[in-house]
C-alpha positions as CSV (number, residue, x, y, z in Angstrom):
1,M,-23.2,4.2,-13.5
2,K,-22.2,2.5,-10.2
3,I,-18.6,1.8,-11.5
4,I,-18.2,5.5,-12.5
5,I,-19.2,6.7,-9.1
6,Q,-16.8,4.2,-7.5
7,I,-14.0,5.4,-9.7
8,A,-14.9,9.0,-8.9
9,I,-14.7,8.3,-5.2
10,I,-11.3,6.6,-5.4
11,F,-9.8,9.3,-7.7
12,S,-11.2,12.0,-5.5
13,I,-9.5,10.6,-2.5
14,C,-6.2,10.4,-4.5
15,W,-6.7,14.0,-5.7
16,V,-7.2,15.2,-2.2
17,S,-4.2,13.4,-1.0
18,Q,-2.1,15.1,-3.8
19,M,-3.3,18.4,-2.5
20,I,-2.5,17.6,1.1
21,E,1.0,16.4,0.0
22,A,1.6,19.7,-1.8
23,L,0.6,21.6,1.4
24,L,2.8,19.6,3.8
25,P,6.1,21.2,4.7
26,I,7.8,17.7,4.6
27,A,8.0,15.1,1.8
28,F,5.3,12.5,2.4
29,P,3.9,10.1,-0.2
30,A,0.4,11.0,-1.5
31,S,-0.4,7.3,-1.8
32,V,0.1,6.8,2.0
33,I,-2.0,9.9,2.7
34,A,-4.7,8.5,0.4
35,M,-4.8,5.2,2.3
36,V,-5.0,7.0,5.6
37,L,-7.9,9.2,4.3
38,L,-9.7,6.1,3.0
39,L,-9.2,4.4,6.3
40,L,-10.6,7.4,8.2
41,L,-13.6,7.7,5.8
42,L,-14.3,4.0,6.3
43,L,-13.9,4.1,10.1
44,S,-16.1,7.2,10.4
45,G,-18.9,5.8,8.4
46,V,-18.8,8.5,5.8
47,L,-17.8,5.9,3.2
48,R,-19.0,2.3,3.3
49,V,-17.1,-0.6,1.8
50,D,-20.0,-1.2,-0.6
51,H,-19.4,2.3,-2.1
52,I,-16.0,1.1,-3.5
53,R,-16.1,-2.7,-3.4
54,E,-16.4,-3.5,-7.1
55,K,-13.7,-1.0,-8.3
56,S,-11.3,-2.0,-5.5
57,D,-11.8,-5.7,-6.3
58,F,-11.0,-4.9,-9.9
59,L,-7.9,-3.0,-9.0
60,L,-6.7,-5.7,-6.6
61,S,-7.2,-8.5,-9.1
62,N,-5.2,-6.6,-11.8
63,M,-2.5,-5.4,-9.4
64,A,0.3,-7.1,-11.4
65,F,-0.5,-4.9,-14.4
66,F,0.4,-1.8,-12.3
67,F,3.9,-3.1,-11.6
68,I,4.9,-3.1,-15.3
69,P,6.1,0.5,-15.3
70,A,8.3,-0.2,-12.3
71,G,9.8,-3.2,-14.0
72,V,10.5,-1.2,-17.1
73,S,12.2,1.5,-15.0
74,V,14.4,-1.1,-13.4
75,I,15.5,-2.3,-16.9
76,N,16.1,1.3,-18.0
77,Y,18.4,2.0,-15.1
78,F,20.0,-1.4,-14.9
79,D,23.5,0.1,-15.3
80,V,22.9,2.3,-12.2
81,L,21.6,-0.6,-10.2
82,A,24.4,-2.9,-11.4
83,S,27.0,-0.6,-9.9
84,A,25.4,-1.1,-6.4
85,L,24.4,-4.7,-6.9
86,L,26.0,-6.2,-3.7
87,P,24.6,-3.6,-1.3
88,L,21.1,-3.9,-2.9
89,L,21.2,-7.7,-2.6
90,V,22.3,-7.5,1.1
91,I,19.5,-5.0,1.8
92,C,16.9,-7.2,0.1
93,V,18.0,-10.4,1.9
94,V,18.3,-8.7,5.3
95,S,14.9,-6.9,5.0
96,T,13.2,-10.1,3.8
97,V,14.5,-12.1,6.7
98,L,13.6,-9.3,9.2
99,T,10.1,-9.1,7.7
100,F,9.6,-12.9,8.0
101,A,10.8,-12.8,11.6
102,V,8.7,-9.9,12.6
103,T,5.6,-11.4,10.9
104,A,6.2,-14.8,12.7
105,Y,6.6,-13.1,16.1
106,A,3.5,-11.0,15.4
107,V,1.5,-14.1,14.6
108,R,2.8,-15.9,17.7
109,L,1.9,-12.9,19.9
110,T,-1.6,-12.6,18.3
111,R,-2.3,-16.3,18.9
112,L,-1.0,-16.0,22.5
113,L,-3.2,-13.1,23.2
114,M,-6.2,-14.8,21.6
115,D,-5.6,-17.9,23.6
116,R,-5.4,-15.9,26.8
117,R,-8.6,-14.1,25.9
118,K,-10.5,-17.4,25.4
119,A,-9.2,-18.9,28.7
């Protein structure tokens, strides 16, 4: 019964985020709205981590399974992607390098601030 309640909580948050997305005048992903709602519920104490721990652990451990439809879509539209292969590769390489660099500087800044706080 506990798993069913956890599934109901997660799907309720997803459903509410779908409704909010439909009401917004701009396009905004419902998944991002759902994550913000979940964060607000957890921070406000309305929802505790224990309320969704088992189901979220299950979803995280099986996350690779949820990427199968995206992989199939890439294969289905390979001809479209092949026509823009060079720009896509440049975008992937540049964004990966930028992500690594920003992450490295964020870690350095965090360590610097933590060391200052200790001293």
